C-alpha positions as CSV (number, residue, x, y, z in Angstrom):
1,M,3.1,-16.6,18.3
2,Q,5.4,-14.6,16.0
3,L,6.7,-11.2,17.0
4,H,7.3,-8.5,14.4
5,L,9.7,-5.6,14.9
6,A,10.0,-2.8,12.5
7,G,11.9,0.4,12.0
8,G,10.3,3.7,11.2
9,T,10.3,7.4,11.2
10,W,8.9,10.0,13.6
11,A,6.1,12.2,12.3
12,E,3.9,14.5,14.4
13,G,5.1,12.9,17.6
14,L,4.3,9.3,16.5
15,L,6.7,6.6,15.5
16,Q,5.4,5.5,12.0
17,D,5.9,1.8,11.3
18,D,7.2,2.3,7.8
19,H,10.1,-0.1,7.8
20,S,12.4,2.6,6.6
21,A,15.0,2.7,9.4
22,D,16.5,0.5,12.1
23,V,14.4,-0.5,15.1
24,H,14.3,2.6,17.3
25,P,15.6,2.5,20.9
26,E,12.0,3.2,22.1
27,V,10.9,-0.1,20.7
28,W,13.4,-2.5,22.3
29,D,11.6,-2.7,25.6
30,L,8.4,-4.0,23.9
31,P,9.8,-7.4,22.8
32,R,11.2,-8.0,26.3
33,H,7.6,-7.6,27.7
34,V,6.1,-9.8,25.1
35,L,8.7,-12.5,25.4
36,A,8.2,-12.6,29.1
37,A,4.4,-13.0,28.8
38,A,3.8,-15.0,25.6
39,P,5.1,-18.2,23.9
40,V,6.9,-16.4,21.1
41,R,8.3,-18.9,18.6
42,G,9.8,-16.5,16.0
43,V,10.8,-12.9,15.5
44,L,10.6,-11.1,12.2
45,I,12.4,-7.8,11.6
46,E,10.6,-5.8,8.9
47,R,13.0,-3.5,7.1
48,G,13.0,-1.7,3.8
49,G,15.6,0.8,3.0
50,K,18.5,1.0,0.7
51,L,20.5,-2.2,0.2
52,P,23.4,-2.7,0.4
53,E,24.0,0.6,2.3
54,D,21.6,-0.3,5.1
55,F,22.9,-3.9,5.5
56,P,25.2,-3.1,8.5
57,A,22.3,-1.5,10.4
58,I,20.0,-4.5,9.6
59,L,22.6,-6.9,10.9
60,E,22.8,-4.8,14.1
61,D,19.0,-5.2,14.5
62,V,19.4,-8.9,14.1
63,R,22.2,-9.0,16.7
64,R,20.1,-7.0,19.1
65,T,17.1,-9.2,18.5
66,R,19.1,-12.3,19.3
67,D,20.4,-10.7,22.5
68,V,16.8,-9.8,23.6
69,V,15.6,-13.3,22.8
70,A,18.6,-14.9,24.7
71,E,17.7,-12.8,27.8
72,R,14.4,-14.8,28.0
73,G,16.2,-18.1,27.9
74,P,14.8,-21.3,26.3
75,A,11.2,-21.0,25.0
76,A,8.6,-22.8,27.1
């Protein structure tokens, strides 16, 4: 199984998965639940935006993703 994380924007009370921003704080609990329940073998961060200006934020999403995956421990 592969897990996809994406940034987005808020519109009319919904978080739109449009890859335009860093992964929102509200999203970070979701991969923890999925990683605990499913045999995830890879995580993909879907991001658009303005490179190179957004690159530091993208690297922060990568760091945070690695931290969340490490909390799970070795994959089964």
